[in-house]
RODOKOL-559447 format. One line per field, with one value per residue (C-alpha): residue in one letter; x, y negated, z. Coordinates in steps of 0.05 Angstrom, whole numbers, plus 5000, padded with zeros to 4 digits. Each point is the difference from the previous one (the first is absolute). Layout:
N
resn	c(A,...) .
px	c(X,...) .
py	c(Y,...) .
pz	c(Z,...) .
***
This chain:
74
resn	c(M,E,Q,F,K,G,Q,P,R,L,P,K,F,A,L,P,K,G,Y,D,I,T,F,K,P,D,L,T,A,C,S,F,G,G,A,V,A,V,E,L,D,I,I,S,D,I,W,L,V,V,L,N,A,A,D,L,S,V,D,A,A,S,V,S,F,T,H,R,D,S,S,S,K,K) .
px	c(1478,4986,4969,4943,4979,4930,4979,4948,4980,5032,5030,4961,5044,4979,4928,4974,4963,4987,5019,5000,5004,5006,4994,5017,4987,5030,4954,5041,5065,4964,5034,4985,5033,4979,5016,4982,5008,4991,4991,5020,5002,5063,4986,5068,5073,5020,5056,4965,4931,4990,4946,4979,5012,5000,5012,4999,5056,5010,5045,5044,5005,4925,4998,5001,4983,4973,4996,4939,5007,4935,5010,4993,4932,4938) .
py	c(9614,5073,4984,4962,5058,5023,4934,4972,4940,4936,4999,4967,4937,4985,4977,4995,4934,5009,5034,4973,5057,4997,5066,5006,5070,5021,5056,5013,5012,5032,4951,4937,4937,4948,4957,4995,4945,5020,4949,5026,4972,5027,4997,5020,4992,5051,5013,5046,5010,5061,4996,5066,5005,5076,5023,4928,4963,4931,4948,4976,4931,4993,5010,4937,4979,4933,4974,4957,4953,5004,4928,4975,5032,4958) .
pz	c(8362,5011,5068,4965,4955,5013,5034,4952,5042,5020,5070,5056,4998,4928,4995,4929,4985,4926,4935,4929,4950,4924,4963,4926,4972,4933,4977,4937,5039,5060,5046,5038,5025,5049,5059,5073,5051,5073,5055,5069,5070,5034,5074,5028,4982,4947,4952,4951,4967,4956,4946,4969,4925,4993,4929,4973,4965,5031,4967,5057,4968,5007,5076,5043,5070,5021,5070,5011,5059,5038,5025,4928,4989,5011) .
***
């Protein structure tokens, strides 16, 4: 993953369509929690997408990917 360091943007094959962000600050503990859902259009065959989470702790059990078949959208 070292080759992706310093690349703050999504690659050209991943076009963002929308973000849904929930931010929950804990002012007493000087910390925060939250959630984010990112909808992307992937326009070429790929095997890897790297999302930047620098200096954040991410619970691996909370990460999921969903394929949305464009033929089922109306």
